Backbone as CSV, one residue per row, in Angstrom:
resi,resn,N_x,N_y,N_z,CA_x,CA_y,CA_z,C_x,C_y,C_z
1,MET,187.073,134.241,-28.450,186.136,135.201,-27.732,185.930,134.560,-26.310
2,SER,185.945,135.401,-25.293,185.693,134.941,-23.889,184.972,136.178,-23.187
3,ILE,184.574,135.766,-21.890,183.727,136.737,-21.155,184.767,137.127,-19.960
4,SER,184.870,138.466,-19.777,185.832,138.905,-18.573,185.192,138.545,-17.323
5,LYS,186.043,138.462,-16.325,185.645,138.223,-14.934,184.608,139.308,-14.295
6,SER,184.861,140.525,-14.875,184.024,141.606,-14.396,182.655,141.693,-15.134
7,GLU,182.467,140.865,-15.990,181.053,140.857,-16.696,180.204,139.862,-16.032
8,THR,178.903,140.258,-15.634,177.943,139.448,-15.084,176.653,139.317,-15.810
9,LYS,176.519,140.326,-16.684,175.180,140.415,-17.419,175.385,141.074,-18.732
10,LEU,174.870,140.378,-19.925,175.092,140.987,-21.174,173.635,140.876,-21.775
11,VAL,173.098,142.031,-21.975,171.615,142.439,-22.440,171.667,143.030,-23.803
12,GLY,171.202,142.241,-24.789,171.200,142.684,-26.133,170.011,143.615,-26.324
13,GLN,170.039,144.380,-27.404,168.962,145.356,-27.817,168.746,145.281,-29.297
14,TRP,167.509,145.568,-29.685,167.306,145.564,-30.983,166.795,147.134,-31.281
15,PHE,167.131,147.641,-32.535,166.807,148.967,-32.958,166.328,148.984,-34.414
16,PHE,165.621,150.017,-34.737,165.166,150.180,-36.152,166.232,151.219,-36.792
17,GLU,166.604,150.914,-38.066,167.482,151.619,-38.735,167.001,151.545,-40.349
18,ASN,166.735,152.504,-40.870,166.193,152.700,-42.253,164.979,151.674,-42.475
19,GLY,164.240,151.671,-41.515,162.948,150.785,-41.666,163.113,149.307,-41.420
20,SER,164.340,148.888,-40.905,164.599,147.494,-40.687,165.032,147.271,-39.184
21,LEU,164.689,146.193,-38.633,165.133,145.757,-37.252,166.583,145.464,-37.376
22,LYS,167.348,145.890,-36.611,168.841,145.575,-36.435,169.164,145.141,-35.039
23,LYS,170.243,144.337,-35.019,170.815,143.910,-33.673,171.872,144.783,-33.253
24,ASP,172.072,145.028,-31.969,173.207,145.839,-31.436,174.387,144.863,-31.297
25,ALA,175.583,145.486,-30.930,176.678,144.682,-30.742,176.684,143.569,-29.688
26,THR,175.888,144.000,-28.622,175.833,143.017,-27.509,174.989,141.802,-27.912
27,THR,173.954,141.942,-28.754,173.188,140.820,-29.265,174.137,140.077,-30.080
28,ILE,174.769,140.563,-31.049,175.692,139.773,-31.890,176.665,139.059,-31.060
29,ARG,177.161,139.685,-30.001,178.189,139.005,-29.060,177.514,137.787,-28.336
30,VAL,176.413,138.070,-27.816,175.758,136.992,-27.078,175.360,135.865,-27.959
31,GLU,175.066,136.024,-29.110,174.707,134.993,-30.147,175.940,134.193,-30.444
32,SER,177.075,134.832,-30.595,178.413,134.414,-30.971,178.795,133.480,-29.811
33,LEU,178.687,133.965,-28.527,179.258,133.407,-27.362,178.484,131.984,-27.215
34,VAL,177.280,132.028,-27.398,176.212,130.861,-27.251,176.660,129.767,-28.329
35,GLU,177.033,130.304,-29.506,177.176,129.424,-30.650,178.547,128.791,-30.859
36,THR,179.484,129.494,-30.218,181.001,129.064,-30.513,181.905,128.946,-29.185
37,TYR,181.419,129.538,-27.983,182.310,129.577,-26.922,181.624,128.871,-25.730
38,LEU,180.497,129.209,-25.251,179.967,128.575,-24.119,179.536,127.221,-24.399
39,GLN,179.380,126.295,-23.387,179.135,125.080,-23.537,177.671,124.781,-22.917
40,LEU,176.816,124.131,-23.826,175.545,123.770,-23.344,175.436,122.865,-22.216
41,VAL,174.640,123.182,-21.191,174.464,122.286,-20.037,173.098,121.677,-20.220
42,THR,172.014,122.532,-20.218,170.553,121.968,-20.222,169.604,123.102,-20.504
43,LYS,168.563,122.731,-20.707,167.362,123.834,-20.923,166.487,123.704,-19.720
44,SER,165.845,124.730,-19.551,164.902,124.661,-18.363,163.645,123.818,-18.653
45,ARG,162.933,123.343,-17.653,161.681,122.429,-17.973,160.755,123.097,-19.002
46,LEU,160.548,124.432,-19.067,159.593,125.004,-19.960,160.354,125.256,-21.303
47,GLY,161.632,125.136,-21.369,162.328,125.275,-22.624,162.701,126.584,-23.003
48,TRP,162.454,127.659,-22.387,162.745,129.126,-22.730,164.046,129.514,-22.306
49,ASP,164.552,129.019,-21.208,165.830,129.533,-20.592,166.850,128.305,-20.941
50,THR,168.172,128.670,-21.130,169.089,127.716,-21.345,170.342,127.975,-20.446
51,LEU,170.818,126.945,-19.907,172.065,127.017,-19.062,173.228,126.650,-19.853
52,PHE,174.311,127.415,-19.644,175.582,127.323,-20.345,176.719,127.303,-19.129
53,ILE,177.780,126.723,-19.548,179.041,126.866,-18.703,180.187,127.497,-19.450
54,ASP,180.919,128.335,-18.791,182.081,129.000,-19.453,183.176,127.910,-19.329
55,PRO,183.838,127.414,-20.398,184.844,126.379,-20.252,186.105,126.942,-19.718
56,TYR,186.378,128.228,-19.614,187.565,128.813,-19.112,187.497,128.947,-17.593
57,ASP,186.385,129.601,-17.033,186.389,129.863,-15.638,185.262,129.036,-14.860
58,GLY,184.476,128.235,-15.501,183.590,127.440,-14.872,182.254,128.122,-14.336
59,ARG,182.140,129.333,-14.700,180.858,130.144,-14.312,179.683,129.610,-15.197
60,TYR,178.594,129.651,-14.542,177.254,129.285,-15.202,176.708,130.484,-15.826
61,TRP,176.159,130.335,-17.012,175.464,131.523,-17.735,174.208,130.989,-18.070
62,GLU,173.157,131.896,-17.950,171.745,131.580,-18.259,171.350,132.589,-19.393
63,LEU,170.956,131.803,-20.532,170.438,132.641,-21.636,168.892,132.642,-21.612
64,THR,168.431,133.985,-21.604,167.039,134.247,-21.382,166.501,135.176,-22.421
65,PHE,165.358,135.322,-22.547,164.736,136.370,-23.538,163.654,137.158,-22.746
66,PRO,164.088,138.172,-22.043,163.246,138.823,-21.021,162.228,139.753,-21.529
67,PHE,162.186,139.984,-22.854,161.132,140.934,-23.461,160.034,140.242,-24.018
68,SER,159.134,139.681,-23.184,158.101,138.798,-23.536,157.089,139.518,-24.461
69,GLN,157.099,140.818,-24.410,156.149,141.461,-25.347,156.606,141.595,-26.653
70,MET,157.833,141.290,-27.024,158.380,141.327,-28.311,158.423,139.943,-29.015
71,GLN,158.520,139.964,-30.348,158.536,138.769,-31.025,159.619,137.751,-30.569
72,GLY,159.408,136.507,-30.297,160.247,135.473,-29.876,161.023,135.855,-28.594
73,GLY,160.399,136.752,-27.808,161.041,137.148,-26.480,161.953,138.264,-26.613
74,GLY,162.097,138.673,-27.807,163.120,139.939,-28.033,164.485,139.512,-28.042
75,PRO,165.432,140.420,-27.814,166.839,140.145,-27.912,167.255,139.419,-26.688
76,PRO,168.365,138.568,-26.840,168.819,137.746,-25.784,169.429,138.432,-24.635
77,CYS,169.651,137.730,-23.498,170.296,138.213,-22.252,171.077,136.995,-21.770
78,LEU,172.271,137.225,-21.446,173.150,136.215,-20.764,173.335,136.661,-19.300
79,THR,173.117,135.936,-18.441,173.429,136.390,-16.988,174.157,135.240,-16.273
80,SER,175.182,135.651,-15.416,175.907,134.788,-14.711,175.167,134.452,-13.511
81,ILE,174.964,133.083,-13.215,174.134,132.700,-12.164,174.901,131.768,-11.165
82,SER,174.692,131.817,-9.868,175.396,130.877,-8.918,174.947,129.532,-9.112
83,LEU,175.752,128.753,-8.469,175.499,127.293,-8.366,174.215,126.980,-7.657
84,GLU,173.841,127.788,-6.670,172.585,127.682,-5.929,171.408,127.982,-6.839
85,GLU,171.551,128.988,-7.715,170.455,129.320,-8.639,170.287,128.164,-9.661
86,VAL,171.475,127.597,-10.029,171.401,126.489,-11.001,170.741,125.323,-10.313
87,GLU,171.039,124.974,-9.113,170.366,123.822,-8.482,168.932,123.979,-8.329
88,ARG,168.645,125.300,-8.062,167.112,125.540,-7.943,166.243,125.489,-9.092
89,LYS,166.841,125.935,-10.205,166.126,126.070,-11.447,166.211,124.854,-12.361
90,TYR,167.368,124.287,-12.388,167.590,123.311,-13.318,167.899,122.017,-12.654
91,SER,167.296,120.877,-13.201,167.470,119.600,-12.659,168.202,118.669,-13.704
92,PHE,169.540,118.408,-13.260,170.283,117.435,-14.201,171.096,116.706,-13.321
């Protein structure tokens, strides 16, 4: 599993089906990328955001949970960020 060069943001969604909360395909993909493909670099100072690097192309990816009104921040979001953004937000 990899991320194509044209992809810059993967936003997961949750939905209800038959009374149960379900993950969409993007949420499942983000979780798989984080668990098996992307390499962990560091977490933000507050611990909510996590920085990863793509071992294939060297791009930085930030895992966030932008739906603060939902349990646990809601579904995940992976966003490609620049080295300048990495240096500004993360100290390592």
